[in-house]
C-alpha positions as CSV (number, residue, x, y, z in Angstrom):
1,X,0.2,9.7,5.0
2,X,-1.4,11.1,8.1
3,X,-1.0,9.6,11.6
4,X,-4.5,8.0,11.6
5,X,-3.8,6.3,8.3
6,X,-0.5,4.9,9.6
7,X,-2.2,3.6,12.7
8,X,-5.0,1.9,10.8
9,X,-2.6,0.3,8.4
10,X,-0.1,-0.7,11.1
11,X,-2.8,-2.5,13.2
12,X,-4.2,-4.2,10.0
13,X,-0.7,-5.3,9.0
14,X,-0.2,-6.8,12.5
15,X,-3.5,-8.6,12.4
16,X,-2.4,-10.2,9.1
17,X,1.2,-10.9,10.0
18,X,0.8,-12.1,13.6
19,X,-0.5,-15.6,12.8
20,X,2.5,-16.1,10.4
21,X,4.9,-15.1,13.1
22,X,3.3,-17.4,15.7
23,X,2.2,-14.5,17.9
24,X,-1.3,-13.5,19.1
25,X,-2.9,-11.1,16.8
26,X,-5.4,-9.6,19.3
27,X,-3.0,-9.2,22.2
28,X,-3.4,-5.7,23.6
29,X,0.4,-5.3,24.1
30,X,1.2,-6.5,20.6
31,X,-1.5,-4.3,19.1
32,X,-0.1,-1.3,21.1
33,X,3.5,-2.1,19.9
34,X,2.3,-2.3,16.3
35,X,0.5,1.0,16.7
36,X,3.7,2.6,18.1
37,X,5.8,1.0,15.3
38,X,3.4,2.5,12.7
39,X,4.1,6.0,14.1
40,X,7.8,5.6,14.9
41,X,9.4,6.5,11.5
42,X,8.0,10.0,11.8
43,X,10.0,10.6,15.0
44,X,12.2,12.6,12.6
45,X,9.5,15.2,12.0
46,X,8.8,17.6,14.9
47,X,5.3,18.4,13.6
48,X,4.2,14.7,13.3
49,X,1.9,13.2,15.9
50,X,4.7,11.4,17.6
51,X,7.2,14.2,17.0
52,X,5.0,16.7,18.9
53,X,5.0,14.3,21.9
54,X,8.8,13.9,22.0
55,X,9.7,17.3,20.6
56,X,13.3,17.5,21.9
57,X,14.2,14.1,20.5
58,X,12.3,14.8,17.2
59,X,13.8,18.2,16.7
60,X,17.3,16.8,17.3
61,X,16.8,14.0,14.7
62,X,15.3,16.4,12.2
63,X,18.1,18.9,12.6
64,X,20.8,16.2,12.1
65,X,19.2,13.8,9.6
66,X,16.1,15.6,8.2
67,X,12.6,14.1,7.6
68,X,12.3,10.9,5.6
69,X,16.0,10.2,5.9
70,X,17.4,7.2,7.8
71,X,14.1,6.5,9.5
72,X,12.5,6.0,6.0
73,X,15.4,4.0,4.4
74,X,16.3,0.5,3.4
75,X,18.6,0.5,6.5
76,X,15.6,1.0,8.7
77,X,13.6,-1.7,6.8
78,X,16.6,-4.1,7.2
79,X,16.6,-3.4,11.0
80,X,12.9,-4.2,11.0
81,X,13.4,-7.4,9.1
82,X,16.1,-8.4,11.7
83,X,13.6,-7.5,14.4
84,X,11.1,-10.0,13.0
85,X,13.5,-12.7,14.2
86,X,13.8,-11.1,17.6
87,X,14.5,-14.3,19.6
88,X,13.4,-14.0,23.2
89,X,12.1,-10.5,22.6
90,X,10.2,-11.4,19.4
91,X,6.9,-10.5,21.1
92,X,8.2,-6.9,21.4
93,X,10.3,-6.6,18.2
94,X,7.9,-8.2,15.8
95,X,4.9,-6.0,16.3
96,X,7.1,-2.9,16.3
97,X,8.8,-4.0,13.1
98,X,5.5,-4.9,11.4
99,X,4.0,-1.5,12.3
100,X,7.2,0.3,11.2
101,X,7.3,-1.6,7.8
102,X,3.6,-0.7,7.2
103,X,4.5,3.0,7.7
104,X,7.2,2.7,5.1
105,X,5.0,0.9,2.7
106,X,2.3,3.6,3.1
107,X,4.8,6.4,2.6
108,X,5.9,4.7,-0.6
109,X,2.5,5.4,-2.0
110,X,2.9,9.2,-1.7
111,X,4.7,11.5,-4.2
112,X,7.5,12.2,-1.6
113,X,8.2,8.5,-1.4
114,X,11.2,7.0,0.5
115,X,14.9,7.7,0.4
116,X,15.6,4.0,0.4
117,X,19.3,4.5,-0.4
118,X,19.8,7.1,2.3
119,X,22.1,9.1,2.6
120,X,21.7,9.5,-1.2
121,X,19.0,12.0,-2.2
122,X,17.2,9.7,-4.7
123,X,13.6,8.8,-3.8
124,X,11.4,5.9,-4.7
125,X,7.7,6.2,-4.9
126,X,4.5,4.7,-6.3
127,X,2.6,8.0,-6.0
128,X,-1.1,7.0,-5.6
129,X,-2.1,9.8,-3.2
130,X,-0.8,13.0,-1.6
131,X,-0.5,13.1,2.2
132,X,-3.8,14.4,3.6
133,X,-5.6,14.4,0.3
134,X,-9.2,13.3,0.0
135,X,-7.9,10.2,-1.9
136,X,-5.8,9.0,1.1
137,X,-8.8,7.6,3.0
138,X,-9.9,5.7,-0.1
139,X,-6.4,4.1,-0.5
140,X,-6.4,3.2,3.2
141,X,-9.9,1.7,2.9
142,X,-8.9,-0.4,-0.1
143,X,-5.8,-1.7,1.7
144,X,-7.8,-2.5,4.8
145,X,-10.4,-4.3,2.8
146,X,-7.7,-6.3,1.0
147,X,-6.0,-7.2,4.3
148,X,-9.3,-8.1,6.0
149,X,-10.3,-10.3,3.1
150,X,-7.7,-12.8,4.2
151,X,-8.4,-12.7,7.9
152,X,-11.7,-11.1,8.9
153,X,-14.3,-11.8,6.3
154,X,-16.7,-14.8,6.0
155,X,-15.2,-18.0,4.4
156,X,-17.3,-17.7,1.3
157,X,-15.9,-14.3,0.4
158,X,-12.4,-15.5,1.4
159,X,-12.8,-18.3,-1.2
160,X,-13.9,-15.8,-3.9
161,X,-10.8,-13.7,-3.2
162,X,-8.5,-16.7,-3.1
163,X,-9.8,-17.9,-6.5
164,X,-9.2,-14.5,-7.9
165,X,-5.6,-14.6,-6.7
166,X,-5.9,-11.2,-4.9
167,X,-6.3,-12.4,-1.3
168,X,-3.4,-12.5,1.2
169,X,-2.8,-16.0,2.5
170,X,-3.8,-16.2,6.1
171,X,-2.0,-18.6,8.4
172,X,-5.2,-20.3,9.4
173,X,-6.5,-20.8,5.9
174,X,-4.8,-24.1,5.2
175,X,-6.7,-27.3,6.0
176,X,-4.9,-30.0,7.9
177,X,-6.0,-33.5,7.1
178,X,-4.4,-36.3,9.2
179,X,-3.0,-39.2,7.2
180,X,-3.7,-42.7,8.1
181,X,-1.1,-45.3,7.4
182,X,-1.6,-46.9,4.0
183,X,-4.5,-44.6,3.1
184,X,-4.0,-41.9,0.5
185,X,-6.0,-38.7,1.1
186,X,-6.4,-36.0,-1.6
């Protein structure tokens, strides 16, 4: 996918994930870190948006490891999963990891897919759209709508989506009813 698609999906993923991680969704620093994380896997491609800005680093990684190698692997995903439990640095690690994982999920939707078992050459993909194709913005819009349906839309539409079984479960969607001693509440 293109950089703009990765950014949109990374920020949307952060807005959905943040409440579940106990972190502020709208924090400018967290949003910025999620945005950076959404671009970070392409540091291995000198012509990517991030690769052009850190060309010596990007060219070195590309020469040694190639594009969509270790930065697009299960090892990178596992490091991100570990980052979600970042302890004292969770406010840095979690947004970076969520953005990074959103990038990997998006690239999984392209025909090139991911080399999850890097260094093996096998790739995994659910090829819904080619990078830069006219279909890419439609896929991104659908994912953004799905993500927003659980966090940003009016309660009536949220309820329709929940009943259909398609909506993501937002952390704030559960209703807390205090219990009174001896009184049962439904």
